C-alpha positions, 0 to 999 in steps of 0.5 A: 247837508247832513249835520254832524250831530246826525252823523253822530246819532248812532252813538252818544259819544264821539271820541276825540283822538290825538294821534302822534303816530299815523301807524296807530290810526287804523288799528285805533279806529278799528277798535273804536268802531268795534266798540260801537263808536263809529264817529271819530274826530281826529284833531289837527294838533299833531304832524301826523293828523292828516296822514291819520285821517287819510289812512282811516278814510281809506282803510276803515270805511265803516268809520265816520272820520272827521277833523277837529281843531279846525281853525282856518280856511286852510285847515278846512281844505287840508282836512277835506282833502285828507278825507274828513267827512265832518269838521269841528272847530273850537270857535268860529269867525265869519271867514272860517264859517264860510270856508266850512259851509263851502267845503261840502261836508258837515261842520260843527262850529264851536261856541261858549257864550249865548251871544255866539249861539245867537250869532250862529242861529242868525247865520242859519246854523243850529248845530254847534260844539260847546267848548270847553264844556266843563270850564264854560259852565257845563251842564247847568249852563247848557240847561239854561240855554235850552229855554231861550234858545231851543233851536240850538243843538250841542255836542259839548266837548272839553273835560267831560268824563265817563261819570259826567257824560250822562248828565249832558246827554240827559239835556234836551239840547244835547245830541252827543258828547265828545270825549277822550276817556275811552283813550287813556294815555297808557293804553295808547302808549301800549297799543292796547287796542283791546282795552280801547275797544272795551272802553269804547263799548262801555261809552257807546252804552251811555245814555242820559240820566 
């Protein structure tokens, strides 16, 4: 199975999208893709999320759309049924991990401690979401995991900004980062897709340094 981090390898940044109105999903996704961010995580935090997933999957084929905030087996089934090509969770349990494995799509379980990383490695999972990245120790914490746990690869998400992203991307165990800074609330409220595209293009050019 292709991993989420391989799906996201075309760009160093995965936009984490909260969609309140499903009508915004397609133009928003098109703006992100045009800006060079094709891997899009739609969080299951709003009533519009599943409809947004369906619309993007159906109408923006160049996008690699996935579901975030997946916290139950039911959420796994709903997201895959709506067309999600990958799943991201803020944490994991054995039941959730089993459901994500059985879904047939790529998945990224969330961790914030070394013990959680070890437990996933024990279960054959090497690609993980590190969340909440900034609150859980940020760049220094992930850097400290690289030596003892070199098989683990991460997509840190949570509090990452345009200015802090390159520090994460410079780490050997970070494949990409998740963020929302290319989706400012005022631009979304105004449906200023041109601004979203411009910010996405800037984000897609980020590299570790």
